[in-house]
N, C-alpha and C positions, 0 to 999 in steps of 0.2 A: 504494500500500500504506500502510495506517495501522498504527501501533503504539502501545499504551498499556502502562503498567507501574505497579505498586504495590509498596510495600515494607512489611514488618513485621519485628518483632524477637522473639526469644525467648531464654531462657537454659536451658542444659542441660549436663549432665556426660557425659563419655564416656572411654573408654580404647581405644586402637587395638591390636587383637590382632595379633600378629606383627610389630609395629613395634619397632625397636631404638632407643631414645632416650626423651626425656622424655615423649613422648605415649603411651607404653605404660602410663604410670601414670594413675590416675583424675585428671581435671582438668575444668574447665568453660570455657565460652565464652558470651559474649553475642553470639548469632548475629544476622545481618541477612539477610533473604531478599527478593529481587526477582523478581517474576513478570512476564514480558513476554508480551503477547498481540499477534497481528497478524491483519489481515484487509483485504480489498479494498473492502468496502462498509460504509457507516455506516447506522445505523437511521434511522427517519423523523424523529428529532429531532437527528440529526447526531452520534450517539455510536457508537463501535466497541463499547464495553461500559461499563456504569455502574461508575465507580470504587468507589462504595460497595458494590456487589454483589461486585466483585472482591476488595476488602479483606475482606469478610465471609467469602468462601470461603477466603482465605489464613489469616485469623485462626482459623477453625474447624480447619483442618488443623494449624496450629502449636499449637493448644491441646492436641492429643494428645501433644506432646513437650515442651511448656514446663515447666521446672522438674522435669525427670525425668532419671534416669540412663539414657541412650539404650541402653546395652548390655543393659538389662533389658527393653526395649520391642521388640515386633515391628515391623519385620523385623530390627532391629539386634541381637537376641539371636542371630541366625544370620549376618547380614551386617555387616561392619565399619562402624561409624558414622563414616565419613570424610565430609568436606564433599561430596565427589563423590556418595557414596551417599545422603546426606541430600537433595541436589538431585534425584536420580533418584526417590527415595521421594516427595518433594513433587510432582514432575511427575506421577507415576503416579496419586497420589491426586487431584490437581487435575484431571487429564484425565478421570478417572471422573466427577467432578462436572460438568465442562463438557459432556461428551457427553450429559448428561441435559437440557440446555437447547437449545431450537430455535435455529438460526442463531447459535450461539455461535462467536466467533472461535477461532482455533488458538492454543495456547500455543507461543510461539516459543522461550522459554528460561526457565530458573529458575537464579538465581545465589544461592549461599549464602556469606556471609562469616563466617569464624571470628574474624577480627580486622579492623581497619581496612585492613590491608595484604594480607590473604590471602583468596582466594575461589576457589570452584569453580563452574563453570557446566555445566548439563545442557542440551543442544540435541538435540531428537528428530530 
């Protein structure tokens, strides 16, 4: 089994609905996102998936939320913009992109860091 990953960053604000504490107030994070792919076979030149192409996919997805107040953006206008839900949102969007590519590897996980010490991972 082979695994490759890329990381990107974005900045956004949010407020956690129903949370009792500081995070119920509007605040922001410099998020870091890691997308991990896995697969059993490499292509004809020895790649599981091109890093440049994978970074482009992740950058395009992040572009929709970068420097935004997440609570005002779908689906976070209805779903709490927690790190867990952001990871699932990015997984769903990235999976849709990957399914359109022939022989694309599987997304193993997406991890979202709110700080250097705190992260949430979605594993399908």
